[in-house]
C-alpha angles and dihedrals in degrees: 000000000000089000090053092054090048091054092050091048090054092047090052090050092052088047094049090050093056092050104035106037096064088051095049100041113018103040095040094046093051093052091051094053091047091051091046094047090050093051092047089051092053090048093053093048090052094047091047090053090049091050089053093049089049092051090048092050093246092121131040122230091252095050089047094056091043092050092047091050089053095050092051092049090048091048091052090048092049094051090045090050094047096052093048092050089048092055091053103037108029105134092201091060092048087051089050091053091049093053090049090059102033102044098060092039092048092048095050093047094049090050091049088055105039103021133078113248091189098055092098096043123100108282102196091263094292120185129181121263126170090326091315134089128234119223105221103184132077091229091052091050089051091050092049094047089051089050092051091048090062095034108029096162102078111101091190091060093048091050089051092052095045094051094044093050086052092051089050089048091242090136101163088058091043090055091054091050091050090047089056094040095052089052088056098042103025096165101057109102096195090062092053090049093049089046091055089048093054092044091052090056090057092057102048094283089297119150097192121116118007096008088061092050090051090051090050089052086051093051094044089061094041119010090192098052101137100211092045088052095050095047092039090058091049090050091051092051089048092057095039094254096139099164090058090046091054095045091048095047093042087055089048094049091056089061097058109096096206109051091188093056120111092248090056092046091053093050090046091051089051090052092049091050091050091050090052090051094046091048090053091050092051098050096270098309132104122225111254095253091060100039092092123070092249133044114283127226118270112285089235128030113255111266093027097072094085116129117200131186150116130273118209130179119233112249089234092065102043092098091062101060138062127216089251098056117117119254120199125196113190146159125220132181112262091225114021144048120356091229107114115248093210132005136194123187122204139142134255090251084068094064130148084048131188110212141189125193124189141147094284089071095057118133093215131024094240099047105071131151091238088061098066132064097211130029141166129224119219129189112196133179109211121201090193097043092240121135090217111092115253136179109281094030113130115225147177128192136197125219120258108290141167119259111260094054112151130200098020119169122207120189114201097220111143134070114217119233 
């Protein structure tokens, strides 16, 4: 900071030298020369007149000498008086003095108003990141946390804190910051993806569970968010949901401008690996929608995937249920992830039940009826209220069918062991 002010002072001195020196030296000197030349010319003219008068006999020799002496004394007095007056009254020198005072004072005042006095102070080791800084010191984090304790409604400061904590690998604190931030800014997909990433780091880099739910939230807001697609594919691989991993990474691969880049090659390798695992899971064959190198179109046109029908309970099992027992009607892919593609929840008292399943009932944006060529519809009465099958549940299931089936009938006729 001291060096900054020294440099400013030197620049002011240089600027003043250019402005003031010509006023003090050049202009004043020129005026003195002009005045002295004028006085000397008048003296010569008067001497010339006296010489003429002496030659014509109008002046005696004694009067001539006396007059000449008086002229010389008057000239000397005039020059002396002129210089003294110039030193006292020269307006250019006054202007120079005003500039010497006003320019430094004005410059300092202007900088105090418009400049940043803190720019050369320690800034807690900040570095740029996506338009925001990252505080990389413990003291800086503490100051930021204290500031947010007093002013908790600033999302930019919460983002700064969250990203800084991730950079410092303080993941549990970062998760809390992202939890607060996503409540303040719930419609920003990148925040949900970052939240999922930080949360995964607190559970051994695993994306299973809540991190996956956060990624689904991000993709629901923006299906093309690159980070959410990348992590979503990793989460799907981790839970064995290879179709979702392929779909996410194929969507991510399309966003990479240079398909020959290292990044694109890594994503393509991940897609190939997911296809290998999916083929092994399906007896060595890939489902038709993943047989090609790129993601295929939906198996059924959106809007035509709706499955309708009726669920009835076998008379042999009516004594094993109560009206308040939970009834689930769901659709699952015949070959693919175990996650339901559409779910309806009712109670036994609603039987016989007319149902309708479509894409609007999907549990995740990427897992829809219209994306699969073959599905099965399951009706299950759950004693525990859980959608996961358990011993003692009653169930009925359809044969594999194409989405869009109408008038399906499912008979709940089996008790699970």
